[in-house]
SEMARLUM-560270 format. One record per residue (C-alpha): residue in one letter; x, y, z. Coordinates in steps of 0.2 Angstrom, whole numbers, padded with zeros to 4 digits, always signed. Example, Ala and Ser with C-alpha at 12.3 -4.5 7.8 and 13.67 -1.06 7.14 Angstrom:
<atoms>
a+0062-0022+0039/s+0068-0005+0036/
</atoms>
This chain:
<atoms>
x+0000+0000+0000/x+0007+0017-0005/x+0011+0029+0009/x+0010+0048+0007/x+0016+0062+0018/x+0008+0078+0013/x+0013+0096+0017/x-0005+0101+0021/x-0005+0120+0019/x+0007+0119+0004/x-0006+0108-0005/x-0021+0119+0001/x-0012+0135-0005/x-0008+0127-0022/x-0025+0133-0028/x-0026+0118-0039/x-0039+0108-0029/x-0057+0110-0033/x-0061+0120-0017/x-0072+0136-0019/x-0061+0151-0015/x-0075+0160-0006/x-0075+0148+0008/x-0066+0153+0024/x-0049+0146+0027/x-0054+0133+0040/x-0068+0127+0028/x-0056+0125+0014/x-0045+0115+0025/x-0059+0103+0030/x-0064+0101+0012/x-0046+0097+0007/x-0046+0084+0021/x-0062+0076+0014/x-0055+0076-0003/x-0039+0067+0003/x-0049+0054+0013/x-0059+0050-0003/x-0042+0049-0013/x-0034+0038+0000/x-0049+0026+0000/x-0050+0025-0019/x-0032+0023-0022/x-0028+0012-0007/x-0016+0024+0001/x-0011+0029+0018/x-0009+0048+0020/x-0001+0058+0034/x-0006+0076+0032/x+0005+0088+0041/x+0000+0106+0046/x+0009+0121+0054/x+0000+0124+0070/x+0007+0142+0070/x-0004+0147+0054/x-0021+0142+0061/x-0026+0135+0078/x-0032+0117+0074/x-0049+0111+0079/x-0050+0093+0084/x-0048+0081+0070/x-0049+0062+0071/x-0038+0051+0061/x-0047+0038+0049/x-0040+0022+0045/x-0030+0029+0030/x-0028+0047+0034/x-0018+0054+0049/x-0018+0072+0053/x-0003+0080+0062/x+0000+0098+0068/x+0017+0104+0072/x+0021+0109+0090/x+0020+0128+0093/x+0039+0130+0092/x+0041+0119+0076/x+0037+0120+0058/x+0027+0107+0048/x+0043+0105+0037/x+0053+0099+0052/x+0039+0086+0056/x+0039+0080+0038/x+0058+0079+0037/x+0058+0069+0054/x+0044+0057+0047/x+0055+0054+0031/x+0070+0050+0041/x+0061+0038+0053/x+0052+0029+0039/x+0056+0011+0039/x+0054+0009+0020/x+0056+0026+0011/x+0055+0018-0006/x+0037+0015-0002/x+0034+0033+0002/x+0029+0048-0008/x+0031+0065-0001/x+0020+0079-0007/x+0027+0097-0005/x+0033+0111-0016/x+0047+0115-0003/x+0064+0110-0011/x+0072+0106+0005/x+0059+0093+0009/x+0059+0086-0008/x+0078+0084-0007/x+0077+0076+0010/x+0064+0064+0002/x+0075+0060-0013/x+0091+0058-0002/x+0082+0045+0008/x+0075+0035-0007/x+0057+0042-0006/x+0048+0049-0021/x+0042+0067-0021/x+0029+0077-0030/x+0026+0095-0030/x+0009+0101-0022/x+0004+0108-0039/x+0007+0091-0048/x-0002+0081-0034/x-0017+0092-0034/x-0018+0090-0053/x-0018+0071-0050/x-0031+0072-0037/x-0042+0084-0048/x-0040+0071-0062/x-0040+0056-0052/x-0054+0047-0062/x-0042+0047-0077/x-0025+0049-0070/x-0015+0034-0062/x-0012+0034-0044/x+0006+0039-0039/x+0010+0020-0036/x+0005+0015-0054/x+0018+0009-0067/x+0019+0026-0075/x+0025+0032-0058/x+0023+0051-0060/x+0030+0053-0042/x+0048+0048-0048/x+0053+0062-0058/x+0071+0064-0064/x+0081+0078-0056/x+0084+0091-0070/x+0101+0098-0071/x+0109+0112-0080/x+0126+0104-0081/x+0132+0102-0098/x+0140+0086-0106/x+0158+0095-0105/x+0156+0097-0086/x+0150+0080-0083/x+0165+0073-0093/x+0177+0084-0083/x+0170+0077-0067/x+0171+0060-0073/x+0189+0062-0078/x+0193+0068-0060/x+0185+0053-0052/x+0193+0041-0064/x+0210+0049-0060/x+0207+0046-0041/x+0203+0028-0045/x+0220+0026-0054/x+0229+0031-0039/x+0223+0015-0029/
</atoms>
């Protein structure tokens, strides 16, 4: 079963979810939670949704079987909680992290987890009737890291490493 860790406010503020903008912030958050519960049920996923406590005072939320909601401590950011969850996860290769925060996505990648931007995941949710889940064979969650390093620079670095190996 696919496991997702989602940066809650990051996803909510992506404005790609089908949530009416005229709703108060708390109502938009509750609507997003319902959307994610439905997504988790239909895509057989376990989701941990992490929010910053400092941005809004949380009302009481109960976890469901496939959606756990976490709020950071008052002196902590959701990003810290997410990085800790990634580092402590027993099988990071089964984990997809949803955030547009580059540091969180780098932490996910460094620990072998997949990552998606909040915008991309919101698009998947919005089109979930025709788009594969992140765990499908097309695996939209494992996007290659784009680099602006040219072939000449890659060759240069390869030659340096090859020289180091020659010394042994």
